[in-house]
N, C-alpha and C positions, 0 to 999 in steps of 0.2 A: 755635684758628686765627683769624687776623685777617680781617676783612671786606675785600674788594677795595677799594683806594683809588687814586684817580687821582694823577698827578703823579710826578716823579722821586724816587728814593730813593738816598741816598748811604750806602754801607756802608764805614766807615773802619776799617782796622786801627789798632792803637794804637802799638805799639813800632816805632820807626824810620819811623813815618808821621806821627803827630800829635806825636811828640816824639823827641828824639835819644837813644834808649836805648843806643846803642853807646858814648856818651861815658863814662858812669859806671855806669849801672844794669845793663846786661847783664854787664859784668865782675863786678859784685857778685853778681848772681843766679847766674851761672855758677859762681863760687866756692862759694856756698852750696849749690847743687845737687850739686856734686861732693862736698862735705863730707857732705851728707845721705846720698848713695848709699854713700859710704865707710862710714859708720856703720851704715846699715840693712842693707847686704848683706855687711858684714865683708870688704871688698875693699880693695886698696891704692888710692892716689890716681890712679895712671895708669889702672888698670882702670875706676875710677869715672868718670874723664874720658871714656874711650872709650865707655862705656855711655851717658853723658849725650848725647854728640854723635850716636851711632848712633841712639838712640831719638828724638831730636828730628828727625833727618832722615827717619827711616822713618815716624813717626807724626804729625809736625807739632808734637808736644809731648812732652818727656821723660816727663812724668807718665803718659801712656798706656802707654808701654813698661814703666814700673815697676809700674803697676797690673796690666796684663795678664800680664806675665811673672813678677813677683815678689810680687804681692799687697800692695804698699805701700799704706798708709793715705793716700789722696789728699788729704784735708783737712789732715792733719799736714804733708804735703809742701808744699802750697801756702802754709800758714801759716808754715812755717819758712824757706823759701827766698826769700820776697819781703820786701824791706826795709820797715820801718814807720817807726821814729823818724827814720831818716836819709834817707828817700825824698825828702821835699820839697826838700831842698837839692841833690839830684842831678838834678832835672828840668831839662832844657833844651828850649825850644820855638822855633818859628820866629817871627821878628818879624812882627807884623801878622796873627797867626793868627786872632784874633777877627774882624778885618775881613774876612779871606778867607772864613771860615765864614758870616758873616752875608750875604755877597754871593752865596753859592751858592743857587739856587732849589731848593726841595724839602725833603723830610724827611732828617734825618741820624741815623745810628745807628752806634754803635761795636761792632765785631765783633772780639773778641780772644781769643786762647788763654791769656791771663793770667787770674788770679782777679779776682772782682768788686771786692773791697776795694782791691786794687792799682790797678785801672783807675779807680775813683772818686777815689782819692788823686791819681793823675796828672792827671786832668781838672780837679780842684780846684786843683792847683798851677799849671796852665796858665791857669786862669780861664775855661774853656770848657765847663763841665758843662752850662750852660743852653742850649747850642746843639744838644744831642742829645736826640732823643725818648726814646731808651733805650740801655742798655748791655747787650750780649749777651756775657757772659764764659764761660769754660770750664765753670763750674758749670751754666750755662743750656743748654749743648750736650748734656748727658747725655740718654740715651734710657733711661728707667727707671734701673736701677742701672749701666748701661754708660756709662763715660766716653768721650766723643768730642771731636774737635777739628777745626779746619781742617787740612788741605784735604779732609776726608771729604765726599763729595758729598751724603750724607744730611743733613749739618749745614746746608748752604746751602739745600737744598730746604725744610727746616723753617723756616729763617730767612725765606725768601721768603713762605711761608704765613703766618707770624706777623706779618709787616709788611704783609700785604695785597697782595702782588705775585704774580699768577698766573704759573705757569711758562711759559704761552703768551706772556706779555708780560714775560719776564724782562729784556728790554733796557731796561726802565724803571729797573732797578737798576744802579748803578755801584759796583764794588768798587775802593777805593783802597788799594793794598798795596805793600809793598816786597819781598815774597817771590815769586819766579818760580813756584814749584810751585803756590801757591795760585791765582795768576792763571790759569795754564794749565788747571788742573782745573776752575775755575768758569766760565771762558770757554765751555767746552763746553755749559754749561747755557743759554747765550744772554745772560748778563749782560754789561754793558760793563765794561772793565777799564782802570785807570790804574795804571801802574807808577811809583812815586816812588823816586828813586835818591839823593836828597841826603844821607841819613843812612846809606847802606849802606857798610860797610867794604869797601875795595878790596883784592883779593887781591894779595899781594906776589909777582909772577911775575918770571922772568928778563927778559922783554920790558919789563915796567914798570920794573924797576931800571935797565935799559939806557937807557930813554927818559928817566928822571929824571937819570941821569948826564950824558946829552947836554945836557939843559936847564941843568944846573948849570955845565957847562963853557962853555956859550955866554953865561953871565951875566958882567957886569963883576965884578972882584975883590971889591968891598965886599959883594956878595950871595952870595959863594961859601960862606959859612958858614950860609946860611939852612937851616932845617930841611926836608929833603926826605924824611924818613923816611916810608915807606908805612904806612898803617893796615892792620892785619891782623886776621883773626878771632881772638878771644881764645883759642880752643883749636883746635888742629889735630891730628887723629889721628896717632899715630906710625906709622912704617913697619912696626913689628912688631905691628900689630893682629892679633888672632886671626882666623882665617878665618870663624868664625861671626859676627863683628862686621863684618868687611870687606865682606861681601856686602850689608850694609845701609847702607854709607857711600856718599854721593853728593857729589861735589865741588860746592862752592858755585858758583852761576852767575856767570860772569865778566861784569862790566859793560862794555858796549861802546857805541859811539855809535849803533848801530842799535837797533831794538826788535823783539822777537819777534812772530810773526804773531798770537799770542793777546793781544797788548797793543794796545788802541785808542789810548792816549796814554801817552807817556813824559814825565815831568816831574821836575825836580830839586827843586822846592819846591811846596808846596800853593798858594802864591799864583798859580802858573801855571794852576791849574784854572779861574780866572776867564776865561782866554783861550780855553777849549775849549767 
């Protein structure tokens, strides 16, 4: 347990917060996860996809569902599904990220459901490892032999103790995240929340398609061929999902111009943090 320490503490998520994971890394990891599940559970690809999505949404990390329900070797899973040799070339970060981090007062910590080696590689590729006091990865969230992950409440309570923030003064800590569910769960503990939306894939809804069509029609002819394709989530559960899986499925939160009540600040880029 860490001794109480004064001053603000920033808890940064990693994927789609400190770097653009949806650009190339998430599609790669999703394919590798699906292939691993297909082999380990001897199921077809469609079933493996549905399990991956369902467990991620129910537990915060697909790993937890696989360990708790199927006894999968967690270390083998983490080792096999995260890129190693090709990772560095897939990393995309925000321009001026180091300047942004250096301008923020207080201690900075990475809190990720990804494995430690993966997190360290990402931070090294971005050139920002030295800005963080520590990295708390999914291996560090374990309680004994039990694997845990965000957004479990016990995980954040332990993190606050470890970094010296008493629960009674939880507002000294600020969580910077792209995931609605994590922000909502942890805001109830009293910590401050920042929702970063710049890297989040936007759902391809009928309303969005209609809006895009209207914008394209309103443009001059030379711009009519501009790419207006919506970015979608890499994997969407099919309509024929089994009932046992469907009950665990939660539709991704739709990005709107407003911010939920459990979000203190909504920003598109980390550079905007310097204004709050």
